[in-house]
TIFI-882623 format. One record per residue (C-alpha): x, y, z. Coordinates in steps of 0.5 Angstrom, whole numbers, always signed. Example, Ala and Ser with C-alpha at 12.3 -4.5 7.8 and 13.67 -1.06 7.14 Angstrom:
     c1     c2     c3
    +25     -9    +16
    +27     -2    +14
REM end
This chain:
     c1     c2     c3
    -85    +24   +283
    -86    +20   +290
    -82    +21   +296
    -77    +15   +295
    -79     +9   +300
    -76     +9   +307
    -74     +3   +311
    -80     +4   +315
    -85     +4   +309
    -82     -2   +306
    -83     -6   +313
    -90     -3   +313
    -92     -5   +306
    -89    -12   +306
    -94    -13   +312
   -100    -10   +308
    -98    -14   +302
    -99    -20   +306
   -105    -19   +309
   -109    -15   +304
   -115    -18   +302
   -117    -19   +294
   -123    -16   +291
   -128    -19   +286
   -130    -17   +279
   -132    -20   +272
   -126    -18   +268
   -125    -20   +261
   -119    -21   +256
   -112    -19   +258
   -115    -17   +265
   -117    -24   +267
   -111    -27   +265
   -107    -22   +269
   -111    -23   +275
   -109    -30   +275
   -102    -29   +274
   -101    -23   +279
    -97    -24   +285
    -95    -18   +290
    -89    -15   +289
    -84    -12   +294
    -84     -5   +295
    -77     -4   +293
    -77     -8   +286
    -72    -14   +286
    -70    -12   +279
    -67     -6   +282
    -59     -7   +282
    -59     +0   +285
    -64     +3   +290
    -65    +11   +292
    -65    +14   +299
    -71    +17   +302
    -72    +24   +301
    -71    +25   +309
    -65    +21   +308
    -61    +26   +304
    -61    +34   +307
    -60    +39   +303
    -55    +44   +305
    -54    +52   +303
    -53    +53   +296
    -57    +54   +289
    -62    +48   +290
    -64    +50   +298
    -65    +57   +295
    -70    +55   +290
    -73    +50   +294
    -74    +55   +300
    -78    +59   +295
    -83    +53   +294
    -83    +51   +301
    -86    +58   +302
    -91    +58   +297
    -93    +51   +300
    -94    +54   +307
    -98    +60   +305
   -103    +58   +299
   -110    +56   +302
   -111    +49   +301
   -119    +50   +301
   -118    +54   +294
   -116    +47   +291
   -121    +43   +295
   -126    +48   +292
   -127    +44   +286
   -128    +37   +289
   -133    +40   +294
   -137    +43   +289
   -137    +37   +285
   -140    +33   +291
   -145    +38   +293
   -141    +40   +299
   -140    +47   +302
   -134    +51   +300
   -134    +56   +305
   -133    +61   +300
   -127    +59   +298
   -125    +61   +290
   -122    +56   +286
   -115    +57   +283
   -118    +59   +276
   -114    +57   +270
   -114    +49   +269
   -117    +49   +276
   -123    +53   +274
   -129    +52   +270
   -128    +58   +266
   -121    +56   +265
   -118    +52   +258
   -123    +47   +255
   -128    +49   +261
   -124    +46   +266
   -124    +39   +264
   -117    +38   +267
   -119    +40   +274
   -117    +36   +280
   -110    +35   +277
   -107    +41   +281
   -109    +38   +287
   -105    +32   +286
    -99    +36   +285
   -100    +40   +291
   -101    +34   +295
    -94    +31   +293
    -91    +37   +294
    -93    +37   +301
    -91    +30   +302
    -84    +32   +299
    -84    +38   +303
    -85    +34   +310
    -80    +29   +308
    -75    +34   +306
    -76    +38   +312
    -80    +35   +318
    -84    +41   +319
    -91    +40   +322
    -94    +45   +318
    -94    +40   +312
    -97    +34   +315
   -103    +39   +318
   -104    +41   +311
   -104    +34   +308
   -109    +32   +314
   -114    +38   +312
   -114    +35   +304
   -114    +28   +306
   -120    +29   +310
   -124    +33   +305
   -123    +29   +300
   -125    +23   +304
   -132    +27   +305
   -132    +28   +298
   -132    +21   +296
   -137    +19   +301
   -142    +25   +298
   -141    +23   +291
   -142    +16   +293
   -149    +18   +296
   -155    +21   +294
   -155    +29   +293
   -156    +33   +300
   -159    +40   +301
   -154    +45   +302
   -157    +50   +306
   -155    +57   +306
   -158    +64   +309
   -164    +66   +305
   -168    +72   +303
   -173    +71   +309
   -170    +64   +313
   -166    +59   +310
   -165    +57   +302
   -162    +52   +298
   -156    +53   +295
   -153    +50   +289
   -145    +51   +288
   -143    +52   +281
   -140    +46   +279
   -144    +41   +283
   -149    +40   +277
   -155    +40   +281
   -162    +42   +280
   -169    +41   +283
   -174    +36   +280
   -181    +37   +281
   -187    +32   +280
   -190    +32   +273
   -197    +35   +275
   -193    +41   +278
   -196    +46   +273
   -203    +42   +273
   -205    +44   +266
   -207    +51   +268
   -210    +56   +263
   -207    +62   +267
   -201    +62   +272
   -196    +66   +276
   -189    +63   +277
   -185    +66   +283
   -178    +65   +285
   -173    +68   +290
   -166    +67   +287
   -159    +69   +289
   -154    +68   +282
   -147    +67   +284
   -145    +66   +276
   -146    +70   +270
   -147    +64   +265
   -152    +66   +260
   -158    +61   +259
   -158    +58   +266
   -165    +57   +268
   -168    +59   +274
   -174    +54   +272
   -175    +50   +265
   -181    +45   +264
   -181    +41   +258
   -181    +35   +254
   -175    +37   +250
   -173    +42   +245
   -180    +43   +242
   -185    +44   +248
   -183    +48   +254
   -183    +54   +258
   -177    +57   +262
   -174    +63   +265
   -167    +64   +264
   -163    +68   +269
   -159    +71   +263
   -160    +71   +256
   -155    +72   +250
   -156    +79   +252
   -155    +78   +260
   -162    +80   +262
   -167    +75   +264
   -172    +72   +259
   -178    +68   +260
   -181    +64   +254
   -186    +59   +252
   -187    +55   +246
   -190    +49   +243
   -186    +49   +236
   -178    +50   +239
   -174    +56   +239
   -177    +59   +233
   -184    +59   +236
   -182    +62   +243
   -187    +67   +246
   -182    +71   +250
   -181    +77   +255
   -174    +80   +256
   -172    +84   +262
   -168    +90   +261
   -162    +89   +266
   -158    +84   +269
   -159    +81   +275
   -154    +82   +281
   -149    +77   +283
   -149    +75   +290
   -155    +79   +292
   -163    +76   +292
   -167    +78   +287
   -175    +76   +286
   -177    +74   +279
   -184    +73   +277
   -188    +71   +271
   -195    +72   +270
   -200    +69   +264
   -207    +70   +263
   -212    +73   +259
   -207    +73   +253
   -202    +77   +257
   -195    +75   +260
   -192    +80   +264
   -184    +79   +267
   -183    +82   +274
   -176    +83   +277
   -176    +86   +284
   -183    +88   +284
   -183    +92   +278
   -186    +90   +271
   -180    +90   +266
   -183    +87   +260
   -190    +85   +258
   -193    +81   +252
   -200    +82   +250
   -200    +77   +245
   -198    +71   +249
   -203    +66   +247
   -199    +60   +250
   -201    +57   +257
   -199    +51   +261
   -205    +48   +258
   -203    +48   +251
   -197    +44   +254
   -200    +39   +257
   -197    +34   +262
   -189    +35   +261
   -184    +30   +263
   -178    +35   +265
   -180    +40   +271
   -174    +43   +273
   -171    +48   +277
   -164    +50   +275
   -163    +45   +269
   -165    +47   +262
   -168    +42   +257
   -162    +44   +252
   -156    +40   +254
   -151    +45   +253
   -154    +50   +257
   -151    +51   +264
   -154    +49   +270
   -156    +55   +275
   -151    +57   +280
   -154    +60   +286
   -159    +59   +292
   -167    +59   +292
   -171    +61   +297
   -178    +61   +295
   -181    +58   +289
   -189    +58   +288
   -194    +57   +283
   -201    +60   +282
   -206    +57   +278
   -208    +65   +276
   -204    +71   +274
   -203    +75   +280
   -204    +82   +280
   -198    +87   +280
   -200    +89   +287
   -200    +82   +289
   -193    +81   +286
   -191    +88   +290
   -193    +85   +297
   -188    +79   +295
   -182    +83   +296
   -183    +84   +303
   -185    +77   +306
   -186    +70   +304
   -192    +68   +300
   -196    +65   +306
   -195    +72   +310
   -199    +76   +304
   -205    +76   +301
   -203    +72   +295
   -202    +66   +300
   -198    +60   +298
   -198    +58   +291
   -204    +53   +290
   -200    +49   +285
   -194    +48   +288
   -190    +52   +294
   -183    +50   +296
   -180    +54   +302
   -173    +51   +302
   -173    +51   +309
   -170    +44   +309
   -163    +43   +312
   -161    +36   +311
   -164    +30   +306
   -165    +31   +299
   -172    +33   +298
   -176    +39   +299
   -183    +39   +302
   -189    +42   +298
   -194    +47   +302
   -199    +48   +297
   -203    +42   +299
   -202    +38   +293
   -196    +34   +296
   -192    +35   +290
   -185    +34   +294
   -179    +36   +290
   -172    +32   +289
   -165    +34   +289
   -161    +31   +283
   -155    +31   +279
   -155    +32   +272
   -150    +26   +271
   -154    +21   +275
   -151    +18   +281
   -149    +16   +286
   -142    +15   +283
   -139     +8   +283
   -135     +6   +289
   -128     +9   +290
   -129    +14   +285
   -126    +21   +287
   -125    +27   +282
   -127    +34   +281
   -132    +33   +276
   -137    +27   +275
   -135    +20   +271
   -138    +23   +265
   -131    +24   +262
   -129    +17   +263
   -136    +15   +260
   -135    +19   +254
   -128    +17   +253
   -130     +9   +252
   -134    +11   +246
   -130    +17   +243
   -126    +16   +236
   -123    +23   +236
   -120    +27   +241
   -124    +34   +243
   -121    +36   +250
   -127    +41   +250
   -131    +35   +251
   -126    +30   +254
   -119    +32   +257
   -115    +26   +259
   -119    +24   +265
   -114    +18   +267
   -108    +23   +267
   -112    +27   +272
   -114    +21   +276
   -106    +19   +276
   -105    +26   +279
   -110    +25   +284
   -108    +18   +286
   -100    +20   +286
   -102    +25   +291
   -106    +21   +296
   -101    +16   +295
    -95    +20   +297
    -99    +23   +302
   -100    +16   +305
    -93    +15   +304
    -91    +21   +308
    -96    +21   +314
    -98    +14   +314
   -105    +17   +314
   -110    +10   +313
   -115    +15   +310
   -110    +17   +304
   -109     +9   +303
   -116     +8   +303
   -117    +13   +297
   -112    +11   +293
   -114     +4   +293
   -121     +5   +292
   -119     +9   +286
   -115     +3   +283
   -121     -1   +285
   -126     +3   +281
   -121     +4   +275
   -120     -4   +275
   -128     -5   +275
   -129     +0   +269
   -123     -2   +265
   -123     -9   +266
   -130    -10   +262
   -128     -6   +256
   -125    -10   +250
   -118    -10   +248
   -119     -6   +242
   -123     -1   +246
   -117     +0   +250
   -112     +1   +245
   -116     +6   +241
   -117    +10   +248
   -110    +10   +249
   -108    +12   +242
   -112    +18   +242
   -108    +25   +243
   -110    +29   +249
   -117    +25   +251
   -113    +19   +252
   -107    +21   +255
   -106    +18   +262
    -99    +21   +265
    -96    +16   +270
   -101    +12   +272
    -98     +6   +271
    -92     +7   +275
    -97    +10   +281
   -101     +4   +280
    -95     -1   +281
    -93     +3   +287
   -100     +2   +290
   -100     -6   +288
    -93     -6   +292
    -97     -4   +298
   -104     -7   +297
   -101    -14   +294
   -108    -14   +290
   -108    -18   +284
   -113    -13   +281
   -108     -7   +282
   -103    -10   +278
   -108    -13   +273
   -110     -5   +272
   -103     -3   +271
   -103     -8   +265
   -109     -5   +262
   -106     +1   +260
   -101     -3   +255
   -101     +1   +249
    -98     -4   +244
    -96     -1   +238
    -92     +4   +242
    -89     -2   +247
    -87     -6   +241
    -84     -1   +236
    -80     +2   +242
    -78     -5   +244
    -76     -7   +237
    -72     +0   +237
    -76     +3   +231
    -77    +10   +232
    -84    +12   +231
    -84    +19   +235
    -85    +24   +230
    -91    +27   +231
    -93    +25   +238
    -94    +29   +244
    -88    +29   +248
    -91    +29   +255
    -97    +24   +253
    -91    +19   +252
    -85    +20   +257
    -88    +18   +263
    -91    +12   +260
    -85     +9   +260
    -83    +10   +267
    -89     +6   +268
    -87     +0   +264
    -81     +0   +267
    -85     -1   +274
    -89     -7   +270
    -82    -10   +268
    -80    -10   +275
    -87    -13   +277
    -88    -18   +271
    -81    -19   +269
    -83    -18   +262
    -77    -16   +258
    -81    -12   +253
    -82     -7   +258
    -75     -6   +259
    -73     -6   +252
    -78     -1   +250
    -76     +4   +256
    -69     +4   +254
    -70     +5   +247
    -75    +10   +248
    -70    +14   +252
    -65    +13   +246
    -69    +16   +241
    -70    +23   +245
    -63    +23   +248
    -59    +26   +244
    -64    +26   +238
    -69    +31   +240
    -66    +34   +246
    -64    +41   +247
    -58    +43   +250
    -61    +45   +257
    -64    +38   +257
    -71    +39   +255
    -75    +36   +249
    -81    +38   +245
    -83    +44   +241
    -90    +46   +241
    -91    +40   +246
    -90    +35   +240
    -84    +31   +237
    -81    +32   +230
    -77    +28   +226
    -70    +25   +229
    -64    +29   +229
    -68    +36   +228
    -66    +41   +233
    -64    +48   +229
    -71    +46   +225
    -75    +46   +231
    -73    +53   +235
    -79    +57   +237
    -82    +60   +243
    -86    +54   +245
    -80    +49   +246
    -78    +45   +252
    -84    +44   +256
    -82    +44   +263
    -86    +37   +264
    -82    +34   +259
    -76    +35   +263
    -79    +33   +269
    -81    +26   +267
    -75    +25   +263
    -71    +26   +270
    -76    +20   +273
    -75    +16   +267
    -67    +17   +267
    -66    +15   +274
    -71     +9   +274
    -67     +6   +268
    -61     +7   +272
    -64     +3   +278
    -64     -3   +273
    -57     -1   +269
    -52     +3   +271
    -50     +7   +265
    -47    +13   +266
    -50    +17   +261
    -57    +17   +264
    -54    +21   +270
    -50    +25   +265
    -57    +27   +262
    -60    +28   +269
    -55    +33   +271
    -56    +37   +265
    -63    +37   +265
    -63    +38   +273
    -58    +44   +273
    -61    +47   +267
    -68    +47   +265
    -71    +45   +271
    -67    +50   +276
    -68    +55   +271
    -76    +54   +270
    -77    +56   +277
    -77    +64   +278
    -72    +67   +283
    -78    +70   +286
    -82    +69   +292
    -90    +69   +291
    -95    +66   +295
   -100    +66   +290
    -97    +62   +284
    -91    +57   +284
    -87    +61   +278
    -85    +56   +274
    -85    +56   +266
    -89    +52   +262
    -85    +53   +255
    -78    +55   +255
    -77    +59   +248
    -70    +58   +245
    -71    +63   +240
    -66    +69   +240
    -68    +74   +246
    -74    +70   +249
    -76    +72   +256
    -79    +66   +260
    -86    +67   +262
    -87    +64   +270
    -94    +65   +270
    -96    +61   +264
   -103    +61   +260
   -108    +62   +265
   -105    +58   +271
   -105    +52   +275
   -102    +48   +269
    -99    +41   +269
    -92    +45   +268
    -93    +49   +275
    -95    +42   +278
    -89    +38   +276
    -85    +45   +278
    -88    +45   +285
    -86    +37   +285
    -79    +38   +282
    -77    +44   +287
    -78    +40   +293
    -74    +34   +291
    -68    +36   +288
    -64    +31   +293
    -67    +25   +290
    -62    +23   +286
    -55    +26   +289
    -54    +19   +292
    -56    +12   +291
    -54     +5   +294
    -52     -2   +291
    -58     -6   +293
    -54    -11   +297
    -50     -5   +300
    -44     -6   +297
    -43     +1   +294
    -45     +8   +295
    -46    +12   +288
    -45    +20   +288
    -49    +22   +282
    -49    +29   +283
    -45    +34   +286
    -49    +38   +291
    -49    +41   +298
    -52    +36   +302
    -52    +31   +308
    -53    +23   +307
    -55    +19   +313
    -54    +11   +311
    -58     +8   +317
    -56     +1   +315
    -49     +3   +315
    -49     +7   +321
    -45    +12   +316
    -46    +20   +314
    -43    +23   +308
    -43    +31   +308
    -42    +34   +302
    -39    +41   +302
    -39    +45   +296
    -42    +51   +292
    -42    +47   +286
    -43    +49   +280
    -40    +56   +283
    -34    +51   +285
    -31    +46   +281
    -30    +41   +286
    -33    +38   +292
    -31    +35   +299
    -34    +29   +302
    -33    +28   +310
    -35    +21   +313
    -38    +20   +320
    -41    +14   +324
    -38     +7   +325
    -33     +4   +320
    -36     +1   +314
    -33     -2   +308
    -36     -1   +301
    -34     +2   +294
    -35     +9   +293
    -37    +10   +286
    -36    +18   +284
    -39    +20   +277
    -34    +23   +273
    -38    +27   +268
    -37    +27   +261
    -35    +34   +260
    -30    +33   +265
    -24    +33   +260
    -19    +37   +264
    -18    +32   +269
    -22    +29   +275
    -17    +28   +281
    -19    +25   +288
    -16    +25   +294
    -17    +21   +301
    -15    +24   +307
    -10    +28   +303
     -7    +22   +299
     -8    +22   +291
    -12    +16   +289
     -9    +12   +284
    -13    +10   +277
    -15    +14   +271
    -22    +17   +272
    -25    +17   +265
    -30    +22   +263
    -37    +19   +262
    -36    +13   +267
    -36    +12   +275
    -29    +12   +279
    -29     +7   +284
    -25     +8   +291
    -26     +2   +296
    -24     +2   +303
    -27     +1   +310
    -29     +8   +311
    -28    +11   +318
    -31    +17   +322
    -27    +23   +319
    -25    +21   +313
    -25    +26   +307
    -25    +25   +300
    -24    +31   +296
    -25    +32   +288
    -23    +37   +283
    -26    +37   +277
    -24    +43   +273
    -29    +46   +268
    -28    +48   +261
    -32    +52   +256
    -34    +48   +250
    -40    +49   +245
    -45    +44   +243
    -47    +44   +236
    -54    +43   +234
    -55    +36   +230
    -58    +39   +224
    -54    +46   +223
    -47    +46   +226
    -46    +53   +226
    -52    +54   +231
    -49    +52   +238
    -50    +53   +245
    -45    +55   +250
    -43    +51   +256
    -38    +52   +262
    -38    +45   +266
    -45    +43   +266
    -48    +50   +266
    -51    +52   +260
    -49    +60   +259
    -54    +64   +256
    -53    +71   +253
    -57    +76   +256
    -59    +81   +250
    -65    +84   +247
    -64    +82   +240
    -69    +78   +237
    -64    +75   +232
    -58    +70   +233
    -52    +73   +236
    -46    +72   +232
    -40    +70   +236
    -33    +67   +235
    -29    +63   +240
    -23    +61   +238
    -20    +68   +238
    -16    +67   +245
    -17    +59   +246
    -12    +56   +250
     -7    +50   +249
    -12    +46   +253
    -17    +47   +248
    -21    +51   +253
    -25    +57   +250
    -26    +60   +256
    -20    +65   +255
    -24    +68   +250
    -29    +71   +255
    -28    +76   +260
    -30    +74   +267
    -35    +79   +271
    -32    +81   +277
    -36    +79   +283
    -41    +75   +279
    -39    +67   +279
    -41    +64   +272
    -42    +71   +269
    -38    +73   +263
    -38    +78   +257
    -36    +77   +250
    -38    +82   +244
    -41    +86   +249
    -46    +81   +251
    -46    +78   +258
    -47    +71   +259
    -50    +68   +265
    -52    +61   +268
    -59    +59   +265
    -61    +56   +272
    -62    +63   +274
    -69    +65   +274
    -69    +72   +271
    -74    +75   +266
    -68    +78   +262
    -68    +76   +255
    -64    +71   +253
    -60    +67   +248
    -59    +60   +249
    -57    +59   +242
    -52    +63   +238
    -49    +63   +231
    -42    +61   +231
    -38    +66   +226
    -31    +65   +225
    -30    +70   +219
    -22    +70   +220
    -16    +66   +222
    -15    +69   +229
    -10    +65   +234
     -8    +67   +240
    -11    +74   +239
     -7    +75   +233
    -11    +76   +227
     -8    +73   +221
    -13    +77   +216
    -14    +71   +212
    -21    +69   +211
    -23    +62   +215
    -25    +57   +210
    -30    +52   +210
    -31    +45   +207
    -38    +43   +204
    -40    +40   +211
    -39    +47   +215
    -32    +45   +218
    -28    +50   +218
    -20    +51   +218
    -20    +53   +225
    -25    +47   +227
    -20    +42   +224
    -14    +46   +228
    -17    +46   +235
    -20    +39   +234
    -13    +37   +236
    -13    +40   +243
    -10    +39   +248
     -3    +41   +246
     +3    +40   +250
     +6    +47   +248
     +6    +52   +243
    +10    +48   +239
     +5    +42   +238
     +0    +47   +236
     +4    +50   +231
     +6    +43   +228
     -2    +42   +228
     -3    +49   +224
     +2    +47   +219
     +0    +40   +218
     -7    +42   +217
     -6    +48   +213
     -2    +44   +208
     -7    +39   +208
    -12    +44   +206
     -8    +47   +201
     -7    +41   +198
    -14    +40   +197
    -15    +47   +194
    -19    +49   +200
    -14    +55   +202
     -9    +58   +198
     -1    +57   +199
     +0    +65   +201
     -5    +65   +206
     -3    +58   +208
     +4    +61   +210
     +1    +67   +213
     -3    +63   +218
     +3    +59   +220
     +7    +65   +221
     +1    +68   +225
     +1    +61   +229
     +9    +62   +231
     +8    +69   +233
     +2    +69   +237
     +2    +68   +245
     -3    +63   +248
     -7    +62   +254
     -5    +55   +258
REM end
């Protein structure tokens, strides 16, 4: 999430929008129409009747949020950003300084070949921007500056032809091809010269152990070629020559793997029907039936160092020192001489067909010292240069492939526009935090590039692309592009945002037609936050209607008690909760994006349920997804949160650097973003969350300091500072606050009746020293799964309490045993001394979900009230149930709160009589229940 926009930023954005020049592209269809209609929008949309405060306007004070944030700030300070930049620099062919890529989704060996790499860097930049906004610490801006500078260099390198990356060689300098750069050396077609005998010799230092990476490969296709692979399928060097494809290969196989990170000398000599493979001067393979020579191959089209004629083979990663080709078979003694000196310094001399020393330290060509003038050229497998503005940690190939793809395959194309969004969001947030013009230039250039690409595509192609699972996922790119448009004012940027319209989704949701069953949850949630921003920019009601109705399809119909949604990343049928409980529920990204959508909807329509949901998901899933442990290497954030009995949270998910760890870094550095909002006209201050914090409302010259240990404290205190100012204070009354919500100002009670699930307004001129105290007693309650009323979760106020128990079957719990006259179930639990919000029941300790431990937990339990027990008095009567599962005790306690024991006994009597009359309870048992109720003693 971007840091909320500051007043200084708004003024700067307005000036930029006014001065921004337009760009010109040839667009078709929807894109062309949108460019004509687009106008610059203000940085804060006029459609927002409520606006957020900037992160630096709200300071976190000590409490659970500050504690969790501190763990993430330490990670942000300590992690080596050069590791994140490694994949970008490698892709651009730049020096990586020995940095090791993070791995997991950010490495070439990760899931789906690392096809999502680069996304995590964007998340990290956003985290740094938010960390700076929230703390003002220079270390974060310094790190941002390092990353933006590097990404600027990367973009420039991608835009140009590849340039040699020189490194220390075996004898002098060497040319290095970093893994992930997709670079190779292209030799002229005459290099082999049709020789009837030949020796090829190379010094190489491989840095990766991929099989079938070529030291050299000369061929026309997959039929006529000769090659030397650093590793075959058995991990040893292999030479082969053929005019009939793989089945006709005449080969030589080594006996041991080449060491990584060390220089090795390889040579192949062919002559007189014999071929010999040498490794470091020793003959390791000989074939006396090698009848093929370069003469049999003729002139070949592809003559490559580091690239294979088989497209699926990897590019060689490592360094070359010397490469020589002689038109004769060198003797073993001559090969031995090459181990200690350059070819020019031994009896063999330089190769007479080709000789490359790789002494160049700049440019993209390599001189041939054979005397034949066969200069070689450094190239990229994907062509190039890249198009203007392009920035990524991989080539443009995934974007190109997507345009013709009809089925999803993330090993080929994994959400390139999703990754583009993360990078765009990161550099844009970097700009908003630091005002580094380079960052804005990167963001604007990326959008110019996307527009130039997408605007040329037919409408049907775009709809097909965005409808593809995974491959077509584009995350929150629409929101980011709209935010950029509010700065640049470029009509093309707004037109670009509209090119991501997924019409079937928009139209269905706008009509309130639920089509979510079977959809990938996190692929779709962030789309709607973007569509809200398109509503802001265009005024088209279908965007707002779609977002509003979509939210209602998720909450509560596909929402778990902790606020999360999705099972194994997907949605199931509406209303199915118990039926989706698994080890792969509640993907953390989904909660992150539902929070963004909820707050953005609230900016338009101040419906309290949006902030009720926000509190639920923030105080439970989002807080609980962060482990309460320091780690410089990992952010320690969950991917899935399993809701099966006894599930243990995994804070180091999959192979690492996942989407959820990325959004987790962001969440933990913006906890304060929705504590307070302000009316657009300055007439009201909304207090949405009860969290220790201090607001500076500069326009009003007012500060508001919130002092509380909520949720360990059942209330809060607001203290006003600064000059006097008149406005309405709107206090959120949580939907769970059914036991009262009491407000005093300077010690005097405020008149009115706060209603749970609403906002309570106190209007006055606020003066320095004014104090507002709020009391909101918690009650213990249960929430029932929509599709199974007996499967329940336990809440104390806003906090989900989870049982810590290693059992892998649902705990069977009864809660009516000692329920209070108020209807509060808390008296049935026993508080744990010295541990706020911890209780025991039935031998199991219950603790807040937000505590990031590795205890086995039970977020759901099976409600079991086998006998009628009232006020700890057991009647001995079986608790009967109706066909829908409603029990006698359920119906009795549905009448709570009770003004006294007599009212409860009266409720028991009327309920029992009704059940007896309906034949659901025997007369004798009914009288026993009534007597038990009369004799029992009840908690308040």
